[in-house]
Backbone as JSON, one array per atom type, in Angstrom:
{
  "sequence": "MSEAARESLRAGAQLALAALLATALLAGTHLLTRGRIAESELRSQREALQIVLPPASHDNDPVTDAVTVQAPAWLGQASARVHRARLRGQHSALVLELTAPDGYAGPIRLLMAVDREGRVLGVRVTGHQETPGLGDDIEAGRSDWITRFTGRSLQDPPAPRWAVRRDGGDFDQFSGATVTPRAVVAAVRRGLEFVARHGDALRTAEAGATLSLQTAPDAAPP",
  "N": [[-206.72, -58.73, 67.96], [-205.52, -57.53, 71.04], [-203.28, -54.91, 71.79], [-201.72, -55.43, 74.16], [-201.84, -58.16, 74.25], [-200.39, -58.85, 71.95], [-197.93, -57.85, 72.65], [-197.33, -59.51, 74.85], [-197.37, -61.9, 73.59], [-195.02, -61.48, 71.88], [-192.91, -61.05, 73.74], [-193.0, -63.62, 74.9], [-192.06, -65.09, 72.85], [-189.58, -64.11, 72.3], [-188.3, -64.93, 74.66], [-188.31, -67.65, 74.33], [-186.92, -67.93, 72.11], [-184.57, -67.02, 73.05], [-183.89, -69.02, 75.09], [-183.62, -71.36, 73.41], [-181.32, -70.58, 71.9], [-179.55, -70.32, 74.0], [-179.36, -73.07, 74.91], [-178.5, -74.38, 72.53], [-175.96, -73.0, 72.5], [-174.88, -74.12, 74.86], [-174.81, -76.95, 74.17], [-173.11, -76.91, 71.93], [-170.72, -75.9, 73.14], [-170.32, -78.05, 74.86], [-169.77, -80.19, 72.91], [-167.5, -79.19, 71.83], [-165.66, -79.19, 73.89], [-165.57, -81.78, 74.9], [-163.87, -83.61, 73.8], [-161.43, -82.53, 74.38], [-161.36, -82.72, 77.15], [-161.58, -85.52, 77.64], [-159.16, -86.21, 76.41], [-157.5, -85.05, 78.28], [-157.97, -86.49, 80.6], [-157.23, -89.03, 79.98], [-154.55, -88.44, 79.54], [-153.66, -87.92, 82.14], [-154.14, -90.21, 83.56], [-152.26, -91.74, 82.18], [-149.92, -90.8, 82.95], [-149.94, -91.15, 85.66], [-149.9, -94.09, 85.7], [-147.32, -94.36, 84.66], [-145.65, -93.8, 86.81], [-145.56, -96.15, 88.34], [-145.12, -98.09, 86.56], [-142.66, -99.26, 84.7], [-141.42, -97.73, 81.7], [-140.15, -99.48, 79.83], [-141.14, -101.9, 80.23], [-143.48, -102.34, 78.75], [-145.25, -102.07, 75.56], [-147.72, -101.31, 74.73], [-150.92, -99.61, 75.34], [-151.85, -99.18, 78.42], [-153.86, -97.76, 79.64], [-156.08, -97.93, 78.01], [-156.17, -100.65, 77.69], [-157.65, -102.38, 79.64], [-159.56, -103.68, 82.59], [-162.63, -103.71, 84.41], [-162.97, -104.51, 87.92], [-164.77, -106.13, 90.25], [-164.17, -106.8, 93.26], [-164.16, -106.45, 96.23], [-163.26, -107.61, 98.51], [-160.6, -108.09, 98.22], [-159.47, -105.88, 96.97], [-160.31, -103.73, 98.38], [-162.31, -101.88, 97.74], [-165.4, -101.23, 96.17], [-165.49, -101.39, 93.33], [-162.85, -101.55, 90.99], [-160.24, -100.59, 88.55], [-158.13, -102.67, 86.68], [-155.21, -102.46, 85.01], [-153.72, -103.67, 82.02], [-150.41, -104.48, 80.99], [-148.44, -104.97, 78.15], [-145.91, -106.55, 76.35], [-144.32, -106.82, 73.3], [-146.6, -108.31, 72.49], [-147.0, -110.0, 74.46], [-148.14, -110.62, 77.79], [-147.05, -108.47, 80.39], [-147.26, -107.15, 82.77], [-149.54, -106.18, 85.45], [-151.45, -103.65, 86.54], [-152.93, -102.59, 89.32], [-155.62, -100.82, 90.95], [-156.01, -100.04, 94.32], [-157.4, -100.04, 97.62], [-156.58, -99.24, 100.86], [-158.54, -100.0, 103.36], [-158.35, -99.57, 106.17], [-156.89, -97.36, 107.06], [-155.46, -94.94, 109.4], [-156.68, -92.34, 109.46], [-158.67, -92.95, 107.82], [-159.57, -94.37, 104.39], [-156.97, -95.46, 102.28], [-155.82, -94.8, 99.21], [-154.25, -96.56, 96.67], [-151.87, -97.39, 93.97], [-150.68, -100.07, 92.3], [-148.1, -101.94, 90.53], [-147.5, -105.05, 89.16], [-145.4, -107.64, 88.05], [-145.09, -110.41, 85.56], [-143.94, -112.37, 86.99], [-144.77, -112.09, 89.67], [-143.65, -110.03, 91.19], [-143.34, -106.79, 92.69], [-143.4, -104.07, 90.8], [-143.73, -101.4, 91.39], [-145.2, -99.02, 93.81], [-147.5, -96.64, 94.74], [-149.07, -94.04, 96.7], [-152.16, -92.68, 95.97], [-154.16, -91.26, 97.19], [-155.16, -90.02, 100.35], [-155.92, -89.35, 103.9], [-154.29, -89.07, 106.0], [-152.35, -88.02, 108.95], [-150.64, -85.0, 108.73], [-147.08, -84.95, 108.93], [-146.98, -87.36, 110.29], [-148.6, -89.99, 109.58], [-148.44, -89.29, 106.79], [-146.04, -90.03, 105.77], [-146.12, -92.12, 103.97], [-146.33, -91.07, 101.7], [-144.41, -90.75, 98.57], [-143.24, -88.27, 98.19], [-142.5, -87.45, 100.75], [-141.03, -89.47, 102.06], [-138.9, -92.25, 101.46], [-140.21, -94.66, 102.02], [-142.5, -95.98, 100.83], [-141.35, -96.98, 98.39], [-139.97, -99.1, 99.08], [-141.34, -101.45, 98.81], [-140.78, -102.2, 96.13], [-139.68, -104.72, 93.92], [-140.41, -106.76, 95.76], [-142.14, -109.81, 96.63], [-144.56, -112.43, 97.11], [-142.96, -114.29, 98.19], [-141.03, -112.97, 99.22], [-140.85, -110.73, 101.55], [-141.35, -113.95, 103.22], [-144.9, -115.05, 103.95], [-145.59, -114.92, 106.76], [-143.97, -112.64, 107.35], [-144.94, -110.48, 106.14], [-145.62, -107.81, 107.27], [-145.55, -104.92, 109.59], [-142.55, -104.02, 111.56], [-143.04, -104.0, 114.25], [-145.05, -105.9, 114.42], [-143.69, -108.17, 114.14], [-142.74, -108.34, 111.51], [-141.14, -107.39, 108.29], [-141.27, -104.71, 107.51], [-140.84, -101.35, 108.01], [-142.39, -99.34, 110.59], [-143.72, -96.01, 111.26], [-142.59, -93.57, 113.5], [-144.72, -93.07, 116.15], [-146.86, -93.74, 114.55], [-148.2, -96.38, 113.61], [-150.48, -97.59, 112.7], [-151.05, -96.69, 110.19], [-148.76, -97.4, 108.18], [-149.13, -100.2, 108.69], [-151.68, -100.76, 107.55], [-151.12, -100.22, 104.77], [-149.1, -102.06, 104.19], [-150.66, -104.47, 104.51], [-152.47, -104.15, 102.55], [-151.05, -104.06, 100.18], [-149.94, -106.7, 100.25], [-152.38, -108.19, 100.1], [-153.14, -107.47, 97.44], [-151.07, -108.48, 95.98], [-151.65, -111.31, 96.46], [-154.03, -111.54, 95.31], [-153.32, -111.22, 92.6], [-151.81, -113.38, 92.16], [-153.88, -115.38, 92.58], [-155.85, -114.76, 90.82], [-154.73, -113.73, 88.49], [-154.69, -114.97, 85.86], [-157.19, -114.75, 84.93], [-157.64, -111.94, 84.81], [-155.75, -111.25, 82.82], [-156.65, -112.46, 80.59], [-159.29, -111.53, 80.13], [-161.44, -109.77, 77.94], [-160.79, -106.46, 76.8], [-162.22, -103.71, 78.62], [-164.1, -105.36, 79.84], [-166.12, -106.4, 82.65], [-165.32, -107.88, 85.63], [-166.34, -110.1, 88.11], [-165.26, -111.1, 90.99], [-165.57, -112.57, 93.61], [-164.5, -114.05, 95.72], [-162.57, -114.36, 98.81], [-159.7, -113.21, 100.52], [-157.22, -115.28, 102.24], [-156.76, -115.9, 105.8], [-155.1, -113.26, 107.56], [-151.37, -113.15, 107.76], [-150.13, -114.29, 110.89]],
  "CA": [[-205.82, -59.01, 69.17], [-205.23, -56.32, 71.76], [-201.75, -54.6, 71.81], [-201.2, -56.2, 75.38], [-201.72, -59.61, 73.86], [-199.35, -58.91, 70.98], [-196.78, -57.63, 73.35], [-197.09, -60.76, 75.59], [-196.67, -63.14, 72.67], [-193.68, -61.15, 71.44], [-192.13, -61.41, 74.88], [-192.91, -65.07, 75.05], [-191.32, -65.64, 71.57], [-188.25, -63.74, 72.56], [-187.8, -65.72, 75.69], [-188.32, -69.0, 73.85], [-185.74, -67.97, 71.22], [-183.21, -66.98, 73.98], [-183.7, -70.28, 75.68], [-183.18, -72.11, 72.48], [-180.0, -70.22, 71.55], [-178.72, -70.83, 75.16], [-179.12, -74.56, 74.81], [-177.57, -74.65, 71.41], [-174.63, -72.68, 72.71], [-174.36, -75.05, 75.79], [-174.65, -78.13, 73.46], [-172.0, -76.64, 71.12], [-169.6, -75.94, 74.02], [-169.93, -79.42, 75.32], [-169.14, -80.94, 71.94], [-166.02, -78.79, 71.45], [-164.67, -79.43, 74.96], [-165.68, -83.11, 75.34], [-162.69, -84.31, 73.27], [-160.2, -82.1, 75.26], [-161.61, -83.24, 78.5], [-161.3, -86.92, 77.52], [-157.71, -86.21, 76.25], [-156.75, -84.64, 79.64], [-158.2, -87.61, 81.53], [-156.27, -90.09, 79.54], [-153.12, -88.05, 79.85], [-153.53, -87.91, 83.55], [-154.12, -91.58, 83.72], [-150.98, -92.33, 81.7], [-148.74, -90.09, 83.72], [-149.96, -91.93, 87.0], [-149.35, -95.36, 85.36], [-145.94, -94.34, 84.34], [-144.92, -93.71, 87.99], [-145.3, -97.38, 88.97], [-144.97, -99.06, 85.5], [-141.47, -98.79, 83.82], [-141.73, -97.67, 80.22], [-139.53, -100.56, 79.0], [-142.04, -103.04, 80.47], [-144.69, -102.47, 77.88], [-145.29, -101.36, 74.37], [-149.2, -100.99, 74.49], [-151.44, -98.45, 76.09], [-152.42, -99.73, 79.5], [-154.95, -97.1, 79.99], [-157.17, -98.46, 77.29], [-156.08, -102.1, 77.85], [-158.05, -102.44, 81.04], [-160.82, -104.25, 82.95], [-163.21, -103.33, 85.78], [-163.05, -105.65, 88.63], [-165.62, -106.2, 91.53], [-163.54, -107.82, 94.22], [-163.97, -105.68, 97.38], [-162.53, -108.29, 99.78], [-159.26, -108.12, 97.86], [-159.0, -104.6, 96.53], [-160.72, -102.77, 99.31], [-163.39, -101.05, 97.06], [-166.49, -101.97, 95.47], [-165.01, -101.58, 91.96], [-161.53, -100.98, 90.67], [-159.7, -100.67, 87.47], [-156.95, -103.22, 86.48], [-154.65, -102.15, 83.82], [-152.7, -104.67, 81.54], [-149.13, -104.08, 80.23], [-147.93, -105.92, 77.24], [-144.52, -106.07, 75.7], [-144.28, -107.59, 71.98], [-147.8, -109.05, 72.44], [-146.96, -110.86, 75.74], [-148.5, -109.99, 79.0], [-145.82, -108.39, 81.24], [-147.49, -106.73, 84.22], [-150.75, -105.84, 85.8], [-151.55, -102.38, 87.52], [-154.15, -102.61, 90.29], [-156.17, -99.84, 91.94], [-156.34, -100.68, 95.54], [-157.64, -99.23, 98.72], [-156.41, -99.86, 102.25], [-159.66, -99.38, 104.06], [-158.23, -99.33, 107.55], [-156.0, -96.27, 107.51], [-155.71, -94.26, 110.73], [-157.7, -91.43, 109.33], [-159.68, -93.24, 106.67], [-159.25, -95.14, 103.43], [-155.72, -95.02, 101.61], [-155.89, -95.32, 97.87], [-152.94, -96.88, 95.94], [-151.82, -97.94, 92.61], [-149.54, -101.04, 92.3], [-147.81, -102.64, 89.4], [-146.98, -106.44, 89.51], [-144.89, -108.18, 86.69], [-145.57, -111.66, 85.44], [-143.26, -113.37, 88.27], [-145.39, -111.79, 90.92], [-142.83, -109.08, 91.83], [-143.93, -105.59, 92.73], [-142.65, -103.13, 90.06], [-143.81, -99.96, 91.97], [-146.52, -98.62, 94.55], [-147.69, -95.18, 95.03], [-150.36, -93.56, 97.27], [-152.91, -91.73, 95.07], [-155.08, -90.39, 98.08], [-155.29, -90.4, 101.81], [-156.32, -88.28, 104.8], [-153.46, -89.28, 107.15], [-152.02, -86.85, 109.69], [-149.39, -84.52, 108.19], [-146.04, -85.19, 109.81], [-146.94, -88.61, 110.92], [-148.91, -90.95, 108.69], [-148.2, -88.95, 105.54], [-144.66, -90.47, 105.41], [-146.58, -93.17, 103.12], [-146.23, -90.43, 100.36], [-143.19, -90.68, 98.02], [-142.56, -86.88, 98.3], [-142.27, -87.35, 102.12], [-140.01, -90.33, 102.38], [-138.85, -93.33, 100.58], [-140.82, -95.76, 102.56], [-143.39, -96.66, 99.9], [-140.44, -97.56, 97.4], [-139.28, -100.41, 99.59], [-142.13, -102.68, 98.16], [-140.46, -102.59, 94.77], [-139.03, -106.03, 93.94], [-140.93, -107.56, 96.58], [-143.15, -110.77, 96.1], [-145.07, -113.17, 98.3], [-141.93, -115.16, 98.75], [-139.7, -112.13, 99.68], [-140.51, -111.79, 102.51], [-142.36, -115.02, 103.29], [-146.02, -114.61, 104.35], [-145.58, -114.31, 108.06], [-143.25, -111.3, 107.6], [-145.53, -109.38, 105.42], [-146.21, -106.93, 108.52], [-144.56, -104.06, 110.14], [-141.61, -104.78, 112.47], [-143.71, -104.22, 115.63], [-145.79, -107.08, 114.41], [-142.81, -109.27, 113.67], [-142.49, -108.29, 110.0], [-140.0, -106.75, 107.68], [-141.53, -103.41, 107.08], [-140.68, -100.33, 109.12], [-143.4, -98.39, 110.82], [-143.43, -94.65, 111.5], [-142.7, -93.05, 114.89], [-145.97, -92.43, 116.55], [-148.04, -93.91, 113.55], [-148.2, -97.71, 113.19], [-151.67, -98.1, 111.93], [-151.12, -96.33, 108.73], [-147.93, -98.44, 107.48], [-149.73, -101.62, 108.76], [-152.85, -100.79, 106.59], [-150.62, -100.21, 103.44], [-148.5, -103.39, 103.92], [-151.69, -105.42, 104.33], [-153.3, -104.03, 101.27], [-150.09, -104.6, 99.13], [-149.98, -108.22, 100.39], [-153.64, -108.62, 99.41], [-152.94, -107.19, 96.06], [-150.07, -109.66, 95.34], [-152.33, -112.65, 96.52], [-155.1, -111.45, 94.37], [-152.81, -111.49, 91.24], [-151.54, -114.9, 92.16], [-155.1, -116.28, 92.46], [-156.87, -114.43, 89.7], [-154.0, -113.25, 87.3], [-154.89, -115.49, 84.59], [-158.5, -114.09, 84.49], [-157.36, -110.55, 84.58], [-154.96, -111.07, 81.7], [-157.37, -113.09, 79.34], [-160.53, -110.98, 79.97], [-161.68, -108.78, 76.95], [-160.56, -105.07, 77.39], [-163.58, -103.03, 78.97], [-165.06, -106.32, 80.55], [-166.32, -106.2, 84.0], [-165.21, -109.28, 86.31], [-166.92, -110.07, 89.52], [-164.54, -112.06, 91.8], [-166.3, -112.43, 95.11], [-163.83, -114.88, 96.64], [-161.92, -113.63, 99.88], [-158.22, -113.57, 100.95], [-157.03, -116.22, 103.3], [-156.53, -115.16, 106.9], [-153.81, -112.56, 107.43], [-150.25, -113.81, 108.5], [-149.94, -113.99, 112.28]],
  "C": [[-205.4, -57.8, 69.82], [-203.66, -56.19, 71.62], [-201.08, -55.16, 73.01], [-200.93, -57.47, 75.06], [-200.65, -59.83, 73.03], [-197.98, -58.86, 71.65], [-196.32, -58.99, 74.27], [-196.68, -61.9, 74.75], [-195.24, -62.77, 72.17], [-192.67, -61.49, 72.55], [-191.8, -62.88, 75.05], [-191.92, -65.63, 73.94], [-189.89, -65.25, 71.86], [-187.5, -64.69, 73.61], [-187.53, -67.26, 75.15], [-187.12, -69.11, 72.92], [-184.4, -67.95, 71.95], [-182.92, -68.36, 74.63], [-183.14, -71.35, 74.67], [-181.71, -71.91, 72.05], [-179.13, -70.57, 72.78], [-178.4, -72.27, 75.17], [-178.37, -74.95, 73.71], [-176.13, -74.13, 71.79], [-173.92, -73.81, 73.69], [-173.93, -76.35, 74.97], [-173.24, -77.93, 72.52], [-170.68, -76.78, 71.91], [-169.28, -77.22, 74.53], [-169.33, -80.35, 74.16], [-167.64, -80.54, 71.67], [-165.12, -79.15, 72.49], [-164.63, -80.78, 75.33], [-164.32, -83.86, 74.9], [-161.5, -83.85, 74.05], [-160.18, -82.61, 76.62], [-161.06, -84.84, 78.68], [-159.72, -87.08, 77.36], [-156.93, -85.93, 77.51], [-156.9, -85.78, 80.58], [-157.3, -88.68, 81.25], [-154.95, -89.71, 79.86], [-152.8, -88.09, 81.32], [-153.32, -89.39, 84.1], [-152.79, -92.25, 83.36], [-149.79, -91.86, 82.46], [-148.81, -90.99, 85.19], [-149.48, -93.31, 86.83], [-147.92, -95.36, 85.28], [-145.08, -94.17, 85.55], [-144.56, -95.15, 88.54], [-144.95, -98.4, 87.81], [-143.69, -98.5, 84.56], [-141.76, -98.7, 82.37], [-141.16, -98.96, 79.36], [-140.3, -101.79, 79.38], [-143.21, -103.27, 79.51], [-144.48, -101.61, 76.59], [-146.83, -101.03, 73.91], [-149.64, -99.81, 75.2], [-152.23, -99.13, 77.15], [-153.65, -99.15, 80.02], [-156.14, -97.69, 79.3], [-157.36, -100.0, 77.49], [-156.5, -102.39, 79.31], [-159.43, -103.15, 81.3], [-161.33, -103.65, 84.2], [-163.37, -104.56, 86.56], [-163.87, -105.4, 89.93], [-165.1, -107.14, 92.48], [-163.23, -107.01, 95.65], [-163.09, -106.25, 98.52], [-160.99, -108.14, 99.46], [-158.74, -106.85, 97.57], [-159.49, -103.45, 97.34], [-161.71, -101.73, 98.94], [-164.25, -101.85, 96.32], [-166.16, -102.25, 94.0], [-163.8, -100.88, 91.64], [-161.14, -101.35, 89.21], [-158.43, -101.58, 87.6], [-156.4, -102.97, 85.13], [-153.64, -103.23, 83.25], [-151.77, -104.18, 80.78], [-148.88, -105.22, 79.48], [-146.78, -105.5, 76.54], [-144.43, -107.18, 74.45], [-145.44, -108.67, 71.95], [-147.89, -110.01, 73.52], [-147.39, -109.99, 77.02], [-147.19, -109.62, 79.85], [-146.13, -107.84, 82.63], [-149.1, -106.38, 84.23], [-150.69, -104.56, 86.77], [-152.84, -102.38, 88.18], [-154.41, -101.25, 90.99], [-156.53, -100.59, 93.11], [-156.53, -99.69, 96.51], [-157.32, -99.92, 100.09], [-157.47, -99.23, 103.25], [-159.54, -98.94, 105.53], [-157.17, -98.36, 107.84], [-156.28, -95.57, 108.88], [-156.84, -93.29, 110.5], [-158.68, -91.69, 108.22], [-158.97, -94.11, 105.45], [-157.87, -94.48, 102.79], [-155.8, -95.72, 100.21], [-154.45, -95.4, 97.28], [-153.07, -97.39, 94.58], [-150.52, -98.78, 92.71], [-149.47, -101.83, 91.04], [-147.1, -103.89, 89.85], [-146.72, -107.01, 88.13], [-145.35, -109.74, 86.76], [-145.04, -112.68, 86.53], [-144.0, -112.96, 89.52], [-144.64, -110.88, 91.79], [-143.5, -107.73, 91.69], [-142.92, -104.67, 91.97], [-142.71, -101.59, 90.7], [-145.21, -99.91, 92.8], [-146.42, -97.24, 94.93], [-149.16, -94.88, 95.7], [-150.97, -92.57, 96.32], [-153.95, -90.87, 95.88], [-155.15, -90.92, 99.44], [-155.68, -89.2, 102.63], [-155.43, -88.44, 106.09], [-152.95, -88.1, 107.71], [-150.7, -86.33, 109.22], [-148.4, -84.57, 109.36], [-145.92, -86.57, 110.45], [-147.22, -89.73, 109.92], [-148.67, -90.69, 107.16], [-146.86, -89.38, 104.91], [-144.92, -91.65, 104.27], [-146.19, -92.43, 101.64], [-144.57, -90.47, 99.91], [-142.35, -89.44, 98.17], [-142.22, -86.72, 99.72], [-141.14, -88.1, 102.54], [-140.08, -91.48, 101.28], [-139.43, -94.71, 101.06], [-141.6, -96.48, 101.61], [-142.57, -97.41, 98.62], [-140.01, -98.89, 97.81], [-140.19, -101.56, 99.28], [-141.49, -103.0, 96.83], [-139.42, -103.73, 94.89], [-139.47, -107.12, 94.88], [-141.85, -108.61, 96.05], [-143.57, -111.58, 97.49], [-144.04, -114.08, 98.87], [-140.89, -114.4, 99.27], [-140.44, -110.9, 100.24], [-141.53, -112.83, 102.52], [-143.6, -114.4, 104.09], [-146.01, -114.09, 105.77], [-144.85, -112.99, 108.26], [-143.69, -110.16, 106.63], [-146.38, -108.52, 106.52], [-145.1, -105.96, 108.75], [-143.7, -104.78, 111.19], [-142.27, -104.88, 113.89], [-144.69, -105.37, 115.59], [-145.15, -108.34, 114.05], [-142.62, -109.26, 112.2], [-141.3, -107.69, 109.61], [-140.13, -105.35, 107.42], [-141.45, -102.42, 108.19], [-142.12, -99.68, 109.37], [-143.03, -97.06, 111.15], [-143.38, -94.48, 113.18], [-143.95, -92.55, 115.16], [-147.05, -92.82, 115.48], [-147.64, -95.36, 113.0], [-149.38, -98.27, 112.4], [-151.61, -97.82, 110.46], [-150.16, -97.34, 107.83], [-148.43, -99.67, 107.56], [-150.87, -101.71, 107.64], [-152.2, -100.92, 105.19], [-149.95, -101.55, 103.22], [-149.63, -104.44, 103.81], [-152.33, -105.2, 102.9], [-152.3, -104.4, 100.12], [-150.07, -106.09, 99.08], [-151.17, -108.76, 99.77], [-153.7, -108.58, 97.85], [-152.15, -108.31, 95.39], [-150.8, -111.08, 95.43], [-153.43, -112.65, 95.55], [-154.45, -111.6, 93.03], [-152.39, -112.91, 91.14], [-152.7, -115.61, 92.05], [-155.71, -115.98, 91.22], [-156.05, -113.77, 88.51], [-154.32, -113.53, 85.99], [-156.13, -114.83, 84.04], [-158.38, -112.61, 84.1], [-156.67, -110.29, 83.15], [-155.78, -111.46, 80.41], [-158.7, -112.29, 79.09], [-160.48, -109.99, 78.66], [-161.42, -107.4, 77.74], [-162.05, -104.41, 77.3], [-164.4, -104.03, 79.67], [-165.03, -105.8, 82.05], [-166.18, -107.64, 84.59], [-165.65, -109.2, 87.61], [-166.13, -111.24, 90.12], [-164.73, -111.91, 93.19], [-165.65, -113.31, 96.09], [-163.1, -113.86, 97.71], [-160.59, -114.13, 100.07], [-158.35, -114.6, 102.05], [-156.78, -115.19, 104.64], [-155.19, -114.33, 106.85], [-152.68, -113.19, 108.26], [-150.33, -113.45, 109.97], [-148.86, -112.91, 112.59]]
}
């Protein structure tokens, strides 16, 4: 074998060894960091749930006690998570991921907790693209508007008044921005109706299950 051929083989072997070492290093790094990443994601989810779900309302881990729901007509997105809260073994609340698809500047993502009596425990905006200084008053850090859903139910106010005041309802709109609060009010109402109609199925499904609930809400209140 010529010297040139031996050099070529040696270079090829070195490249193969370098590639093998790099692959092993990447695999090792992934194994070492995978647990930390998962822990960080779980911690972030728990912190988000704590904002809408009072600590005294549960003694389980709602992050892991959850189901995936395919109910786009109700929840405004193709697939969403519903977390279940339990207290002393009894179901105490559901936490829904919702999307108001008809925000002024695009979809508005929400997190809403509802107790066993159908009352709102809390609602928060988790993502939006609304105009700063106008539609972003839906954020808890900008105003207390979003907190006014707390304690409300489908009976308080009655169905026709689940709307902004400009539409004859009980909820304030923002000066110069009616579309955004209108979209959020409608999404919260749909979420409450969804729990009223499908709450039993959500509570009794196995953790980790996927439920397909392809019914649709009734017409919106006039």
